[in-house]
C-alpha positions as CSV (number, residue, x, y, z in Angstrom):
1,X,127.7,86.5,85.0
2,X,129.1,86.3,88.5
3,X,127.0,85.5,91.5
4,X,128.0,88.7,93.3
5,X,126.1,91.1,91.0
6,X,122.6,89.9,91.7
7,X,123.4,89.1,95.3
8,X,124.7,92.7,95.9
9,X,121.6,94.1,94.2
10,X,119.4,91.9,96.4
11,X,121.2,93.2,99.5
12,X,120.7,96.8,98.4
13,X,117.0,96.2,97.7
14,X,116.6,94.5,101.1
15,X,118.4,97.2,103.0
16,X,116.3,99.9,101.2
17,X,113.1,98.1,102.1
18,X,114.3,97.6,105.7
19,X,115.0,101.3,106.0
20,X,111.6,102.1,104.6
21,X,109.9,99.8,107.1
22,X,111.8,101.3,110.1
23,X,111.8,105.0,109.0
24,X,108.4,105.6,107.4
25,X,105.2,106.6,109.1
26,X,102.8,106.2,106.2
27,X,101.3,102.7,106.2
28,X,101.2,102.5,102.3
29,X,105.0,103.3,102.1
30,X,105.6,100.6,104.8
31,X,103.7,98.1,102.6
32,X,105.8,99.1,99.6
33,X,109.0,98.7,101.6
34,X,107.9,95.2,102.6
35,X,107.3,94.4,98.9
36,X,110.9,95.6,98.2
37,X,112.2,93.2,100.8
38,X,110.2,90.3,99.3
39,X,111.5,91.1,95.8
40,X,115.0,91.0,97.2
41,X,114.3,87.5,98.5
42,X,112.9,86.5,95.2
43,X,116.0,87.7,93.4
44,X,118.2,85.7,95.7
45,X,116.0,82.6,95.2
46,X,116.2,82.8,91.4
47,X,119.9,83.7,91.5
48,X,120.9,80.7,93.6
49,X,118.6,78.4,91.7
50,X,120.5,79.3,88.5
51,X,123.9,79.2,90.2
52,X,123.3,75.7,91.7
53,X,121.7,74.4,88.4
54,X,119.0,72.7,90.3
55,X,117.1,70.2,88.0
56,X,113.8,70.8,89.9
57,X,114.1,74.6,89.9
58,X,113.1,74.7,93.5
59,X,114.2,78.4,93.8
60,X,111.9,79.4,91.0
61,X,109.0,77.4,92.5
62,X,109.5,79.1,95.8
63,X,109.6,82.4,94.1
64,X,106.1,81.8,92.6
65,X,104.8,81.0,96.1
66,X,106.4,84.1,97.5
67,X,104.8,86.2,94.8
68,X,101.4,84.7,95.6
69,X,101.8,85.4,99.3
70,X,103.0,88.9,98.6
71,X,99.9,89.5,96.4
72,X,97.6,88.3,99.2
73,X,99.5,90.3,101.8
74,X,99.3,93.5,99.8
75,X,95.6,93.0,99.2
76,X,94.7,92.5,102.8
77,X,97.1,95.2,103.9
78,X,95.7,97.8,101.5
79,X,92.2,96.9,102.7
80,X,93.1,97.5,106.3
81,X,94.9,100.7,105.5
82,X,91.9,102.0,103.5
83,X,89.6,101.1,106.3
84,X,91.8,102.9,108.9
85,X,92.1,105.9,106.6
86,X,88.3,106.1,106.1
87,X,87.7,105.9,109.9
88,X,90.5,108.2,111.1
89,X,91.4,110.4,108.1
90,X,95.1,109.5,108.3
91,X,97.2,106.4,107.6
92,X,100.0,107.5,110.0
93,X,101.3,104.5,111.9
94,X,102.2,106.4,115.0
95,X,98.6,107.5,115.5
96,X,97.4,103.9,115.5
97,X,98.9,103.0,118.8
98,X,95.6,103.6,120.6
99,X,94.3,100.4,118.9
100,X,96.6,98.3,121.2
101,X,95.1,96.5,124.0
102,X,95.6,98.1,127.4
103,X,97.7,96.2,130.0
104,X,95.5,94.3,132.4
105,X,92.4,94.5,130.1
106,X,92.5,90.7,129.6
107,X,92.2,90.2,133.4
108,X,89.1,92.3,133.7
109,X,85.8,90.6,133.9
110,X,83.5,91.2,131.0
111,X,80.5,93.5,131.7
112,X,77.1,91.9,131.4
113,X,75.1,92.9,128.4
114,X,72.1,94.9,129.7
115,X,70.7,95.9,126.3
116,X,68.5,92.8,126.1
117,X,67.2,93.4,129.7
118,X,66.5,97.0,129.0
119,X,64.5,96.2,125.9
120,X,62.3,93.7,127.7
């Protein structure tokens, strides 16, 4: 088999994932698009490992690490998305912009905690 076939498939997968990350507003679809991009990278790693006939199979070993990192990323990402959905009722990414820190907020002095003084 030629090297071009899996490489073109990986490019198509990566471009589809990139389009999904840039065009989607739903956080779960963005996570799925990131997974597509990681799978394209895995396909390239295994393809070039077979093509180069590496005796250590470094491409396949890196693929296993990438799969483990992707599993951890999707677990944490889904936990965050579910928490945001539970609190706000929507997983729309554009509506999450109010979570960003305001400019100049780091320069402001922290307010003293008066709850302990009020309770005493």
